[in-house]
Backbone as XML, in Angstrom:
<?xml version="1.0"?>
<chain id="A" units="angstrom">
  <residue number="1" name="MET">
    <atom name="N" x="83.925" y="90.874" z="116.049"/>
    <atom name="CA" x="84.418" y="92.170" z="116.492"/>
    <atom name="C" x="83.587" y="92.605" z="117.696"/>
  </residue>
  <residue number="2" name="ASN">
    <atom name="N" x="84.231" y="93.182" z="118.675"/>
    <atom name="CA" x="83.548" y="93.664" z="119.879"/>
    <atom name="C" x="83.203" y="95.138" z="119.769"/>
  </residue>
  <residue number="3" name="ASN">
    <atom name="N" x="82.172" y="95.542" z="120.478"/>
    <atom name="CA" x="81.796" y="96.947" z="120.569"/>
    <atom name="C" x="82.204" y="97.474" z="121.928"/>
  </residue>
  <residue number="4" name="VAL">
    <atom name="N" x="82.610" y="98.735" z="121.950"/>
    <atom name="CA" x="82.996" y="99.396" z="123.190"/>
    <atom name="C" x="82.243" y="100.720" z="123.262"/>
  </residue>
  <residue number="5" name="MET">
    <atom name="N" x="81.668" y="101.014" z="124.413"/>
    <atom name="CA" x="80.993" y="102.292" z="124.596"/>
    <atom name="C" x="81.933" y="103.203" z="125.393"/>
  </residue>
  <residue number="6" name="VAL">
    <atom name="N" x="82.151" y="104.394" z="124.878"/>
    <atom name="CA" x="83.030" y="105.360" z="125.528"/>
    <atom name="C" x="82.242" y="106.644" z="125.734"/>
  </residue>
  <residue number="7" name="GLN">
    <atom name="N" x="82.335" y="107.198" z="126.922"/>
    <atom name="CA" x="81.669" y="108.466" z="127.186"/>
    <atom name="C" x="82.702" y="109.593" z="127.153"/>
  </residue>
  <residue number="8" name="VAL">
    <atom name="N" x="82.416" y="110.609" z="126.345"/>
    <atom name="CA" x="83.269" y="111.799" z="126.265"/>
    <atom name="C" x="82.360" y="113.021" z="126.291"/>
  </residue>
  <residue number="9" name="ASP">
    <atom name="N" x="82.928" y="114.138" z="126.690"/>
    <atom name="CA" x="82.072" y="115.327" z="126.748"/>
    <atom name="C" x="81.727" y="115.797" z="125.334"/>
  </residue>
  <residue number="10" name="ASP">
    <atom name="N" x="80.693" y="116.580" z="125.240"/>
    <atom name="CA" x="80.149" y="116.996" z="123.940"/>
    <atom name="C" x="81.164" y="117.754" z="123.097"/>
  </residue>
  <residue number="11" name="ASP">
    <atom name="N" x="81.946" y="118.636" z="123.715"/>
    <atom name="CA" x="82.933" y="119.415" z="122.962"/>
    <atom name="C" x="84.004" y="118.508" z="122.359"/>
  </residue>
  <residue number="12" name="LEU">
    <atom name="N" x="84.479" y="117.542" z="123.138"/>
    <atom name="CA" x="85.499" y="116.621" z="122.644"/>
    <atom name="C" x="84.946" y="115.791" z="121.484"/>
  </residue>
  <residue number="13" name="PHE">
    <atom name="N" x="83.727" y="115.311" z="121.611"/>
    <atom name="CA" x="83.143" y="114.511" z="120.543"/>
    <atom name="C" x="82.942" y="115.343" z="119.277"/>
  </residue>
  <residue number="14" name="ALA">
    <atom name="N" x="82.503" y="116.572" z="119.433"/>
    <atom name="CA" x="82.327" y="117.452" z="118.273"/>
    <atom name="C" x="83.664" y="117.663" z="117.561"/>
  </residue>
  <residue number="15" name="ARG">
    <atom name="N" x="84.714" y="117.858" z="118.334"/>
    <atom name="CA" x="86.053" y="118.040" z="117.752"/>
    <atom name="C" x="86.504" y="116.758" z="117.058"/>
  </residue>
  <residue number="16" name="ALA">
    <atom name="N" x="86.237" y="115.607" z="117.678"/>
    <atom name="CA" x="86.600" y="114.320" z="117.071"/>
    <atom name="C" x="85.867" y="114.129" z="115.744"/>
  </residue>
  <residue number="17" name="LEU">
    <atom name="N" x="84.602" y="114.516" z="115.686"/>
    <atom name="CA" x="83.850" y="114.417" z="114.436"/>
    <atom name="C" x="84.460" y="115.298" z="113.352"/>
  </residue>
  <residue number="18" name="GLN">
    <atom name="N" x="84.873" y="116.506" z="113.718"/>
    <atom name="CA" x="85.514" y="117.412" z="112.755"/>
    <atom name="C" x="86.803" y="116.797" z="112.214"/>
  </residue>
  <residue number="19" name="ILE">
    <atom name="N" x="87.612" y="116.255" z="113.105"/>
    <atom name="CA" x="88.885" y="115.663" z="112.687"/>
    <atom name="C" x="88.620" y="114.454" z="111.790"/>
  </residue>
  <residue number="20" name="ALA">
    <atom name="N" x="87.680" y="113.625" z="112.177"/>
    <atom name="CA" x="87.352" y="112.440" z="111.373"/>
    <atom name="C" x="86.886" y="112.843" z="109.972"/>
  </residue>
  <residue number="21" name="GLU">
    <atom name="N" x="86.034" y="113.841" z="109.917"/>
    <atom name="CA" x="85.547" y="114.304" z="108.623"/>
    <atom name="C" x="86.690" y="114.837" z="107.766"/>
  </residue>
  <residue number="22" name="ALA">
    <atom name="N" x="87.570" y="115.621" z="108.366"/>
    <atom name="CA" x="88.700" y="116.181" z="107.632"/>
    <atom name="C" x="89.633" y="115.080" z="107.118"/>
  </residue>
  <residue number="23" name="ARG">
    <atom name="N" x="89.705" y="113.984" z="107.841"/>
    <atom name="CA" x="90.577" y="112.866" z="107.446"/>
    <atom name="C" x="89.825" y="111.793" z="106.662"/>
  </residue>
  <residue number="24" name="GLN">
    <atom name="N" x="88.575" y="112.067" z="106.365"/>
    <atom name="CA" x="87.716" y="111.147" z="105.617"/>
    <atom name="C" x="87.697" y="109.759" z="106.271"/>
  </residue>
  <residue number="25" name="THR">
    <atom name="N" x="87.434" y="109.757" z="107.568"/>
    <atom name="CA" x="87.335" y="108.525" z="108.332"/>
    <atom name="C" x="86.219" y="108.692" z="109.361"/>
  </residue>
  <residue number="26" name="THR">
    <atom name="N" x="86.126" y="107.792" z="110.292"/>
    <atom name="CA" x="85.114" y="107.877" z="111.341"/>
    <atom name="C" x="85.788" y="107.967" z="112.706"/>
  </residue>
  <residue number="27" name="VAL">
    <atom name="N" x="85.034" y="108.406" z="113.686"/>
    <atom name="CA" x="85.553" y="108.456" z="115.046"/>
    <atom name="C" x="85.883" y="107.037" z="115.512"/>
  </residue>
  <residue number="28" name="SER">
    <atom name="N" x="85.048" y="106.083" z="115.175"/>
    <atom name="CA" x="85.308" y="104.688" z="115.541"/>
    <atom name="C" x="86.628" y="104.208" z="114.965"/>
  </residue>
  <residue number="29" name="ALA">
    <atom name="N" x="86.896" y="104.532" z="113.708"/>
    <atom name="CA" x="88.155" y="104.122" z="113.080"/>
    <atom name="C" x="89.351" y="104.795" z="113.759"/>
  </residue>
  <residue number="30" name="MET">
    <atom name="N" x="89.188" y="106.054" z="114.154"/>
    <atom name="CA" x="90.290" y="106.744" z="114.843"/>
    <atom name="C" x="90.566" y="106.103" z="116.197"/>
  </residue>
  <residue number="31" name="VAL">
    <atom name="N" x="89.501" y="105.763" z="116.929"/>
    <atom name="CA" x="89.675" y="105.118" z="118.237"/>
    <atom name="C" x="90.330" y="103.754" z="118.063"/>
  </residue>
  <residue number="32" name="GLU">
    <atom name="N" x="89.892" y="102.998" z="117.068"/>
    <atom name="CA" x="90.506" y="101.688" z="116.822"/>
    <atom name="C" x="91.987" y="101.834" z="116.492"/>
  </residue>
  <residue number="33" name="HIS">
    <atom name="N" x="92.327" y="102.823" z="115.668"/>
    <atom name="CA" x="93.737" y="103.070" z="115.328"/>
    <atom name="C" x="94.539" y="103.414" z="116.584"/>
  </residue>
  <residue number="34" name="LEU">
    <atom name="N" x="93.984" y="104.270" z="117.419"/>
    <atom name="CA" x="94.656" y="104.643" z="118.656"/>
    <atom name="C" x="94.918" y="103.409" z="119.528"/>
  </residue>
  <residue number="35" name="LEU">
    <atom name="N" x="93.914" y="102.545" z="119.660"/>
    <atom name="CA" x="94.078" y="101.334" z="120.463"/>
    <atom name="C" x="95.126" y="100.399" z="119.866"/>
  </residue>
  <residue number="36" name="ARG">
    <atom name="N" x="95.176" y="100.309" z="118.540"/>
    <atom name="CA" x="96.208" y="99.479" z="117.901"/>
    <atom name="C" x="97.610" y="100.019" z="118.195"/>
  </residue>
  <residue number="37" name="VAL">
    <atom name="N" x="97.764" y="101.330" z="118.142"/>
    <atom name="CA" x="99.067" y="101.935" z="118.420"/>
    <atom name="C" x="99.467" y="101.700" z="119.873"/>
  </residue>
  <residue number="38" name="VAL">
    <atom name="N" x="98.542" y="101.915" z="120.784"/>
    <atom name="CA" x="98.831" y="101.750" z="122.212"/>
    <atom name="C" x="99.123" y="100.289" z="122.540"/>
  </residue>
  <residue number="39" name="ALA">
    <atom name="N" x="98.427" y="99.358" z="121.885"/>
    <atom name="CA" x="98.567" y="97.939" z="122.196"/>
    <atom name="C" x="99.736" y="97.273" z="121.468"/>
  </residue>
  <residue number="40" name="ALA">
    <atom name="N" x="100.357" y="97.971" z="120.544"/>
    <atom name="CA" x="101.471" y="97.381" z="119.791"/>
    <atom name="C" x="102.641" y="97.090" z="120.729"/>
  </residue>
  <residue number="41" name="PRO">
    <atom name="N" x="103.349" y="96.005" z="120.452"/>
    <atom name="CA" x="104.515" y="95.713" z="121.297"/>
    <atom name="C" x="105.565" y="96.808" z="121.121"/>
  </residue>
  <residue number="42" name="PRO">
    <atom name="N" x="106.341" y="97.064" z="122.171"/>
    <atom name="CA" x="107.355" y="98.110" z="122.058"/>
    <atom name="C" x="108.390" y="97.752" z="120.999"/>
  </residue>
  <residue number="43" name="LEU">
    <atom name="N" x="108.863" y="98.756" z="120.314"/>
    <atom name="CA" x="109.868" y="98.578" z="119.276"/>
    <atom name="C" x="111.214" y="98.298" z="119.933"/>
  </residue>
  <residue number="44" name="ARG">
    <atom name="N" x="111.850" y="97.230" z="119.503"/>
    <atom name="CA" x="113.171" y="96.892" z="120.042"/>
    <atom name="C" x="114.251" y="97.508" z="119.166"/>
  </residue>
  <residue number="45" name="HIS">
    <atom name="N" x="115.377" y="97.813" z="119.773"/>
    <atom name="CA" x="116.514" y="98.388" z="119.058"/>
    <atom name="C" x="116.891" y="97.508" z="117.876"/>
  </residue>
  <residue number="46" name="SER">
    <atom name="N" x="116.851" y="96.196" z="118.061"/>
    <atom name="CA" x="117.248" y="95.266" z="116.999"/>
    <atom name="C" x="116.246" y="95.238" z="115.837"/>
  </residue>
  <residue number="47" name="ASP">
    <atom name="N" x="115.043" y="95.761" z="116.033"/>
    <atom name="CA" x="114.037" y="95.814" z="114.968"/>
    <atom name="C" x="114.296" y="96.947" z="113.978"/>
  </residue>
  <residue number="48" name="LEU">
    <atom name="N" x="115.145" y="97.885" z="114.371"/>
    <atom name="CA" x="115.393" y="99.063" z="113.540"/>
    <atom name="C" x="116.388" y="98.747" z="112.429"/>
  </residue>
  <residue number="49" name="PRO">
    <atom name="N" x="116.274" y="99.421" z="111.281"/>
    <atom name="CA" x="117.256" y="99.246" z="110.210"/>
    <atom name="C" x="118.637" y="99.709" z="110.680"/>
  </residue>
  <residue number="50" name="PRO">
    <atom name="N" x="119.703" y="99.169" z="110.106"/>
    <atom name="CA" x="121.059" y="99.506" z="110.548"/>
    <atom name="C" x="121.354" y="101.007" z="110.565"/>
  </residue>
  <residue number="51" name="LEU">
    <atom name="N" x="120.922" y="101.735" z="109.548"/>
    <atom name="CA" x="121.207" y="103.173" z="109.488"/>
    <atom name="C" x="120.528" y="103.915" z="110.635"/>
  </residue>
  <residue number="52" name="THR">
    <atom name="N" x="119.306" y="103.510" z="110.956"/>
    <atom name="CA" x="118.589" y="104.127" z="112.071"/>
    <atom name="C" x="119.290" y="103.823" z="113.391"/>
  </residue>
  <residue number="53" name="ARG">
    <atom name="N" x="119.723" y="102.568" z="113.574"/>
    <atom name="CA" x="120.449" y="102.209" z="114.800"/>
    <atom name="C" x="121.720" y="103.039" z="114.937"/>
  </residue>
  <residue number="54" name="GLN">
    <atom name="N" x="122.408" y="103.246" z="113.813"/>
    <atom name="CA" x="123.639" y="104.046" z="113.834"/>
    <atom name="C" x="123.319" y="105.496" z="114.184"/>
  </residue>
  <residue number="55" name="ALA">
    <atom name="N" x="122.272" y="106.042" z="113.608"/>
    <atom name="CA" x="121.900" y="107.434" z="113.864"/>
    <atom name="C" x="121.506" y="107.644" z="115.320"/>
  </residue>
  <residue number="56" name="LEU">
    <atom name="N" x="120.867" y="106.642" z="115.938"/>
    <atom name="CA" x="120.468" y="106.777" z="117.330"/>
    <atom name="C" x="121.666" y="106.993" z="118.237"/>
  </residue>
  <residue number="57" name="GLY">
    <atom name="N" x="122.782" y="106.422" z="117.898"/>
    <atom name="CA" x="123.989" y="106.607" z="118.695"/>
    <atom name="C" x="124.536" y="108.025" z="118.635"/>
  </residue>
  <residue number="58" name="MET">
    <atom name="N" x="124.081" y="108.807" z="117.671"/>
    <atom name="CA" x="124.552" y="110.180" z="117.511"/>
    <atom name="C" x="123.739" y="111.183" z="118.313"/>
  </residue>
  <residue number="59" name="LEU">
    <atom name="N" x="122.599" y="110.755" z="118.815"/>
    <atom name="CA" x="121.712" y="111.668" z="119.525"/>
    <atom name="C" x="121.939" y="111.576" z="121.028"/>
  </residue>
  <residue number="60" name="PRO">
    <atom name="N" x="121.827" y="112.715" z="121.714"/>
    <atom name="CA" x="121.948" y="112.661" z="123.169"/>
    <atom name="C" x="120.753" y="111.922" z="123.777"/>
  </residue>
  <residue number="61" name="SER">
    <atom name="N" x="120.979" y="111.255" z="124.877"/>
    <atom name="CA" x="119.899" y="110.547" z="125.553"/>
    <atom name="C" x="118.882" y="111.540" z="126.098"/>
  </residue>
  <residue number="62" name="MET">
    <atom name="N" x="117.628" y="111.104" z="126.114"/>
    <atom name="CA" x="116.557" y="111.937" z="126.658"/>
    <atom name="C" x="115.974" y="111.233" z="127.870"/>
  </residue>
  <residue number="63" name="SER">
    <atom name="N" x="115.525" y="112.018" z="128.826"/>
    <atom name="CA" x="114.861" y="111.447" z="129.992"/>
    <atom name="C" x="113.474" y="110.957" z="129.570"/>
  </residue>
  <residue number="64" name="ASP">
    <atom name="N" x="112.879" y="110.103" z="130.387"/>
    <atom name="CA" x="111.529" y="109.621" z="130.093"/>
    <atom name="C" x="110.545" y="110.782" z="129.981"/>
  </residue>
  <residue number="65" name="GLU">
    <atom name="N" x="110.722" y="111.795" z="130.832"/>
    <atom name="CA" x="109.828" y="112.953" z="130.800"/>
    <atom name="C" x="109.999" y="113.739" z="129.503"/>
  </residue>
  <residue number="66" name="GLN">
    <atom name="N" x="111.230" y="113.869" z="129.018"/>
    <atom name="CA" x="111.465" y="114.572" z="127.758"/>
    <atom name="C" x="110.844" y="113.807" z="126.590"/>
  </residue>
  <residue number="67" name="VAL">
    <atom name="N" x="110.989" y="112.486" z="126.599"/>
    <atom name="CA" x="110.402" y="111.664" z="125.547"/>
    <atom name="C" x="108.886" y="111.821" z="125.559"/>
  </residue>
  <residue number="68" name="LYS">
    <atom name="N" x="108.284" y="111.743" z="126.743"/>
    <atom name="CA" x="106.828" y="111.888" z="126.870"/>
    <atom name="C" x="106.372" y="113.246" z="126.332"/>
  </residue>
  <residue number="69" name="GLN">
    <atom name="N" x="107.105" y="114.292" z="126.657"/>
    <atom name="CA" x="106.737" y="115.632" z="126.200"/>
    <atom name="C" x="106.804" y="115.729" z="124.675"/>
  </residue>
  <residue number="70" name="VAL">
    <atom name="N" x="107.861" y="115.213" z="124.087"/>
    <atom name="CA" x="108.005" y="115.262" z="122.633"/>
    <atom name="C" x="106.892" y="114.468" z="121.961"/>
  </residue>
  <residue number="71" name="LEU">
    <atom name="N" x="106.609" y="113.264" z="122.464"/>
    <atom name="CA" x="105.545" y="112.447" z="121.886"/>
    <atom name="C" x="104.180" y="113.121" z="122.023"/>
  </residue>
  <residue number="72" name="ASP">
    <atom name="N" x="103.915" y="113.702" z="123.184"/>
    <atom name="CA" x="102.646" y="114.410" z="123.377"/>
    <atom name="C" x="102.504" y="115.566" z="122.396"/>
  </residue>
  <residue number="73" name="GLU">
    <atom name="N" x="103.576" y="116.336" z="122.223"/>
    <atom name="CA" x="103.540" y="117.477" z="121.306"/>
    <atom name="C" x="103.297" y="117.009" z="119.867"/>
  </residue>
  <residue number="74" name="GLU">
    <atom name="N" x="103.951" y="115.919" z="119.468"/>
    <atom name="CA" x="103.777" y="115.416" z="118.114"/>
    <atom name="C" x="102.381" y="114.838" z="117.898"/>
  </residue>
  <residue number="75" name="ARG">
    <atom name="N" x="101.831" y="114.178" z="118.912"/>
    <atom name="CA" x="100.467" y="113.660" z="118.787"/>
    <atom name="C" x="99.477" y="114.807" z="118.623"/>
  </residue>
  <residue number="76" name="VAL">
    <atom name="N" x="99.666" y="115.854" z="119.394"/>
    <atom name="CA" x="98.777" y="117.020" z="119.280"/>
    <atom name="C" x="98.913" y="117.619" z="117.878"/>
  </residue>
  <residue number="77" name="ARG">
    <atom name="N" x="100.149" y="117.764" z="117.413"/>
    <atom name="CA" x="100.374" y="118.342" z="116.093"/>
    <atom name="C" x="99.737" y="117.477" z="115.004"/>
  </residue>
  <residue number="78" name="LYS">
    <atom name="N" x="99.872" y="116.161" z="115.130"/>
    <atom name="CA" x="99.374" y="115.263" z="114.092"/>
    <atom name="C" x="97.870" y="115.058" z="114.159"/>
  </residue>
  <residue number="79" name="TYR">
    <atom name="N" x="97.337" y="114.865" z="115.350"/>
    <atom name="CA" x="95.943" y="114.433" z="115.460"/>
    <atom name="C" x="94.955" y="115.540" z="115.802"/>
  </residue>
  <residue number="80" name="VAL">
    <atom name="N" x="95.442" y="116.670" z="116.291"/>
    <atom name="CA" x="94.515" y="117.725" z="116.683"/>
    <atom name="C" x="94.463" y="118.830" z="115.639"/>
  </residue>
  <residue number="81" name="SER">
    <atom name="N" x="95.574" y="119.132" z="115.018"/>
    <atom name="CA" x="95.597" y="120.186" z="114.003"/>
    <atom name="C" x="94.979" y="119.691" z="112.719"/>
  </residue>
  <residue number="82" name="ILE">
    <atom name="N" x="94.171" y="120.526" z="112.145"/>
    <atom name="CA" x="93.570" y="120.179" z="110.841"/>
    <atom name="C" x="94.246" y="121.008" z="109.775"/>
  </residue>
</chain>
């Protein structure tokens, strides 16, 4: 396993420690999880279950910017809120 050194400001690290403690994990484990998510291959339409593929056809298309905004909002809701 490799080690990586990351520099973050004191306030961000303090917040990361709080979140890690609340989730009963470590900051290192959270960073590793984040890297696994970012490095995962993109999900293909054919990888989805049939019902999900069918449901996707019912939703209006979103622009890349709209998708980014929704994902950012959900990440903040999931990972920043305790």
